[in-house]
N, C-alpha and C positions, 0 to 999 in steps of 0.2 A: 630402773635403779630405785631401791627403797631408801627413804631418808635415814639419816644417822640415828634418829630416835627410835627406829623400828628394831625390834629384836625378835628373833624367831622363838625364843623362849616365852615371851609374853604374847606373841601372836597378834591377834586383832585388838587386844586391849590397848595396845600402844598407838593405835591409829588416831585418837584425838590429839596426839602430840604433833600431828602434821601442821595444823594451824590453830594452836590453842587460843590465840587472841581473838581470831574470828569466831571460833566456836563459843567462846565466853560472851562475846558481844551478841551473837545470835540468841544465846540462851537468856541474856539479860532482856532483850526485846520480848522474847516469848514469856519470860517470867513477869514482866511488867504488864503485858496484855492479859495474862492469866490473873494477875492481882486485881486489875481493874474489872475484869469480867467476874471475878469472885464476889466483888461488892454487889454487882447487879444480881448475881445468882443468889446471894444471901437475902437480898431484899425480896426476891420472888419466893424463896423457900420459907421465909418467915411469914409471908402473907398467903400461903396456900389455901387456908380455910376461907379467907375472904374472896380469893379468886374463884374457888369452887362455887361459893354461894352466888357470886355475880354471874358466872358462866351459865349456871343452870337455874337461876332464879327467874321469876316472871317478868322482872323489869328489863328494859332495854338499856344496858349500860355501855360505857365506852370500852369496857373489858371484852364484851362479846364481839364488838366490831374490830378493835385494834389488836387484841391479843387472844386469839382463839387457842384452844388447847393444842392443836397440831403445830401451830407456830411456836408455842412454848416448848413443845417436845423437840422441835428442830433446834431451838436455841440451846437447850440443855445438852443435846447430842453434840453440838458444835463445841460446847465447853469441855466435855469429856474427851473429844478428839484432840483439843488443844492440850489437855492434861496428859494424854498419851504421847503427844509430840514432845512434851517436856520430860519424857521418861528418864533421861539421864540425870535429872535433878533429884529424883526421889530415892529414898532408901528402900530396902527390900520390903519392909512392912507397908510403906506408903505405896509401893508398886502394886501390892496385893489389893489394897483399898481402891486405888485408881483403876486397876484392871477390872475389879468386880463391879464398881459403879459404872464404868464405861460399858461393860458388857450388858448390864441391866438396861441402861438407857438406850443403847444402840438397838437392842432387840425390841424394846417397847416402841421406839421411834419407827423401826422398820415395820412392825406389826400395825401401827397406827397409819402409816403411809399406805400399806397394802389394803387395809380396811377402808380408808378414805377413798381409794380408787374404786371400790366396789359399791359403796353406799352413796346414794345421791345426796348432794348437799354438803359434803365435807367429812362425813363419818362420825364425828364425836358430838352428835346433837343431843342424845339422851343422857341425862345426868346420872351420875353414880348414886347408888343408894347410900344411906347414911353410914353403914359399916365400911363400905368401900371408900367413901370420902374420908372417914376417920383413919383408915389404913394408909391412904395416900398422904394425909397430913402427917401421920406418925413417921412414915418413911422419909418425908421431906425434912422433918426435924432431925432425924438421924443423919440424913445426908448433909444437913447444914453444918454438923460438926466436922464431917469430912471436908466440906468446902472451906470452912474456917481454917482447918489445919493446912490445906493446900495454899490458901492465901498467906498464912503465916510463913510457910516454908518458901514461898515465892518471894515474899518481902525479905526474909532472911538471906536468900541468895542475892537479891539486889543490893542489900546494904552490907554484905560481907566484904565487898571491895574488890 
């Protein structure tokens, strides 16, 4: 038996009415995790150039030991998977942005994982050349705007009441 809120005319669109309070609570948890994660991601994306010089520089820094590139790719992929999990919070334009960035990051992460399995020592040892490093930095700055908008929209959902 279908609940009284279900109508055949609306079809599957009416399914969130089955437990709206629980859905809203789950989305609040997800939005708060996404908001906190966004702060971390913005810090990483605004320090991309510094991270690149530390990873591939001659000195032995804590960044090389604690935060290798493959680990950071995994962290970014997890962020975009969380953003995809919060799909119902986004408008159509935001869904396009989230889907695009998620696809890019998941493909890059998969390629890096496959490459690290074939190359001895973890895969991403040789540093990018200067134009590639500049392209990575520019992409991360563009991505920072998408991250900031997702953080803003997550906060707006949380404080909407």
